[in-house]
N, C-alpha and C positions, 0 to 999 in steps of 0.2 A: 085150277088144281090139276095135279098130275099124280098118277099112281105108278110106282115102280114095283113090279112083281118079282122082287128079289129078297131073299132072306138075309138079314144081317146076322152074322155069327155073334154069339154071346160075348166072346173075348175081343171082338173087333170094335175099335173106337168109331164114333159117328163120323169124325173127320176122315178116317181111313176108308170107311164105307162110301162116303160121298166122292172122294178122290178116285176110288176104284171104279165107280160107276159114272164118272164124269161125262162120258159121251151120251149115256142115256138121260142124264140130268139135263144136259144142254137141249135135248129134244123137247123138254117141257117148256123151255123159255123162248125158243125160236119164234113161235107165233105171237108172243106178246111183248118182247123186249129187244127186238133187233131192228137195225136200220142198215140199208144197203145204199151206197153211193158209188157212182161211176164217174171217172174222170178220163177224158180223152184229149190228147194233145197231138195236133196234126202239124208236122213240120215237113220241110223239103226232104229230110233224111228218112222219114217214115212216120208211122203212127205209134204213139205210146198210149196204151189203154190200161187203166188201173181200176179195179173194182175192190171196194172195201166193205167188209161185213163188220158192223159194230154191234156188240152185245151190251146193251145198257145195263149198268149195275142194278140188281134187283135183290131186295131182302126177301127171305123166305124162311119158312119153318118146316121141319121134318117130323112127322108123327110115325114112329116105328110100331108096326103091328107084328103078329107072329110070322107071317109069310109075305109081307109087303110093306112098303113105306108110302105114306101120303105126303106130297109136297104141296104147300100152300104159300102163295105170295102174300106179303104184307104191304099194304098201300099206305 
């Protein structure tokens, strides 16, 4: 579970609120639903190094309170 200490404006849709706070929302899911892979290709011309961060799709619910929102994952 994660808590966002942000007030949702009364006229603001839930979708708009979540999109507006996307960066803070991602921080909730990094510890539980991410995978990092690293690929290295060594050739005579040089080295190609690629790191990929994958965020696994996660279903969640949002419970809006007066001055914060609780984020809970659904398993």
